[in-house]
C-alpha positions in Angstrom: 92.9 60.6 126.3 95.1 57.5 125.8 96.8 57.3 122.5 95.3 55.1 119.8 97.8 53.2 117.7 97.1 51.4 114.5 93.9 50.9 112.7 91.0 49.5 114.8 90.7 45.7 114.6 88.0 44.7 112.2 87.1 41.5 114.0 85.8 43.4 117.1 83.7 46.3 115.8 81.4 46.5 118.9 84.4 46.5 121.3 86.1 49.2 119.2 82.9 51.2 119.2 82.5 51.0 123.0 86.1 51.9 123.6 86.1 54.8 121.2 82.8 56.2 122.5 83.9 55.9 126.1 87.0 57.8 125.4 85.2 60.3 123.2 82.8 61.1 126.1 85.5 61.1 128.8 85.3 64.8 129.6 82.4 65.3 132.0 83.4 69.0 132.5 82.7 69.8 128.8 79.2 70.7 127.5 77.3 68.2 125.3 78.2 69.8 122.0 81.9 69.6 122.9 82.3 65.9 122.3 85.9 65.2 123.3 89.4 66.2 124.2 90.2 66.5 120.5 89.9 70.2 120.6 92.5 70.3 123.3 94.8 68.1 121.3 94.3 70.2 118.2 95.1 73.3 120.4 98.2 71.7 121.7 99.3 70.8 118.2 99.5 74.5 117.3 101.5 75.2 120.4 103.7 72.2 120.2 104.0 71.4 116.5 105.2 67.7 116.9 101.8 66.8 118.3 99.9 65.2 115.3 96.8 67.5 115.4 95.8 66.6 111.9 95.8 62.9 112.7 93.5 63.7 115.6 91.1 65.4 113.4 91.0 62.6 110.9 90.5 60.0 113.6 87.6 62.2 114.9 86.1 61.9 111.4 86.4 58.1 111.6 84.6 58.2 114.9 81.8 60.2 113.3 81.3 57.6 110.6 81.7 54.6 112.9 79.8 55.6 116.1 77.2 58.0 114.8 78.6 61.0 116.7 77.3 64.3 115.5 79.4 65.9 112.7 78.9 69.4 114.0 80.1 68.6 117.5 83.3 67.1 116.2 83.8 69.8 113.6 83.2 72.6 116.1 85.4 71.2 118.8 88.4 70.5 116.6 88.1 73.9 114.8 87.8 75.9 118.0 90.8 74.0 119.4 92.9 74.8 116.3 91.9 78.5 116.5 92.6 78.7 120.2 96.1 77.3 119.6 96.7 79.8 116.8 95.6 82.7 119.1 97.9 81.5 121.9 100.9 82.1 119.7 99.4 85.3 118.4 99.4 86.8 121.9 102.8 85.4 122.6 104.2 87.2 119.6 102.4 90.4 120.5 103.4 90.5 124.1 107.0 89.2 123.9 109.8 91.2 122.3 110.5 89.9 118.8 114.3 89.8 119.4 113.7 87.1 122.0 112.6 84.6 119.4 115.2 85.6 116.8 118.1 85.2 119.2 116.8 82.0 120.7 116.2 80.4 117.3 114.0 77.6 118.6 113.8 74.4 116.7 110.2 74.8 115.8 110.4 78.6 115.6 113.6 79.1 113.6 114.7 82.7 113.0 114.9 82.1 109.2 111.2 81.0 109.2 110.2 84.1 111.3 112.0 86.4 108.8 110.3 84.7 105.9 106.9 85.0 107.5 107.5 88.7 108.2 108.2 89.1 104.5 104.9 87.4 103.7 103.0 89.6 106.0 104.6 92.7 104.5 103.6 91.6 101.0 100.2 90.0 101.6 99.1 91.4 104.9 96.7 89.6 107.2 95.5 87.3 104.3 98.5 85.0 105.2 96.4 84.0 108.3 93.6 82.8 106.1 95.8 80.2 104.4 97.9 79.3 107.5 96.2 76.0 108.3 97.1 74.7 104.8 100.8 75.5 105.4 101.7 72.5 107.5 104.9 72.9 109.5 104.9 76.7 109.8 101.5 77.4 111.3 103.0 78.3 114.6 105.5 80.6 113.0 102.7 82.4 111.1 100.6 82.8 114.3 103.6 84.1 116.2 104.6 86.6 113.5 101.0 87.8 113.1 101.3 88.9 116.8 104.7 90.4 116.2 103.2 92.5 113.4 100.5 93.7 115.8 97.7 92.9 113.4 94.2 93.6 114.8 93.4 90.6 117.0 89.7 90.4 116.1 90.6 90.2 112.4 93.3 87.7 113.0 90.9 85.5 115.1 88.2 85.6 112.5 90.6 84.7 109.6 92.2 82.0 111.8 88.8 80.5 112.6 87.9 80.4 108.9 91.2 78.8 108.0 90.8 76.1 110.7 87.2 75.5 109.6 88.1 75.0 106.0 91.1 72.7 106.8 89.4 70.6 109.5 86.3 70.3 107.4 88.4 68.9 104.6 90.1 66.4 106.9 86.9 65.3 108.6 85.3 64.7 105.2 88.3 62.7 104.0 88.4 60.7 107.3 84.7 60.0 107.1 85.1 58.7 103.5 88.1 56.6 104.3 86.4 54.9 107.3 88.5 52.2 108.8 91.3 53.1 106.5 91.5 56.6 108.0 95.2 56.3 108.7 95.9 56.3 105.0 95.5 60.0 105.1 98.6 60.3 107.3 100.7 59.3 104.3 98.9 61.8 102.1 99.6 64.5 104.7 103.3 63.5 104.9 103.6 63.8 101.1 101.8 67.1 101.2 104.1 68.4 103.9 107.2 67.3 101.9 106.0 68.9 98.7 105.2 72.1 100.6 108.6 72.1 102.3 110.3 71.6 98.9 108.3 74.5 97.4 109.2 76.7 100.4 112.9 75.9 100.1 112.8 76.7 96.4 110.9 80.0 97.0 113.4 80.9 99.7 116.3 80.2 97.5 114.9 82.3 94.7 114.2 85.1 97.2 117.8 85.0 98.6 119.3 85.1 95.1 117.2 88.0 94.0 118.0 89.8 97.3 121.7 89.4 96.7 121.5 90.4 93.0 119.5 93.6 93.9 122.1 94.4 96.6 124.9 94.0 94.1 123.1 96.2 91.6 122.8 99.0 94.2 126.5 98.8 95.1 
């Protein structure tokens, strides 16, 4: 699907509608209830974090409101795509030796984030998966570490699906309400991600200080 840049021009609604619908239905190999390639893009976003999967979901919501596409089809396709991307990293983490990722220290899978996610799983268990979709920026790390921890795949898949459904449902609802101004939610998501990153840094700093203090007390 060709990228769509900028908000759709208001002076040509019918042209926009035809263009959007033609792209939306450009996958003849997919069943009728699977309305677009958006699920694939949302899947890719989980595998390659720079891909703006959330923006894809919000645009999908705009299409629902503008073209009359079925809400359930859009919701189901994006949610299944998100869950499939999560489970891709789950199996990667389960099948590949954990030290491979720690030593490589990939940009979007940093060793520090992996260690932090492991601590979360030790403390909260598989419930971390339930909130993963709301933790923008570290979703891939959580899915990878859930596999490293060898959590039961059926339970992980179920929790990931619920998490994706809640998050995507929220985004689609917001995009539907915003209509032609759907891109405004991108700024909201950016602010949300920044606030989340700041909170994570603060929590990480507190954890490191407490760890050092407890180590000093033992010695």
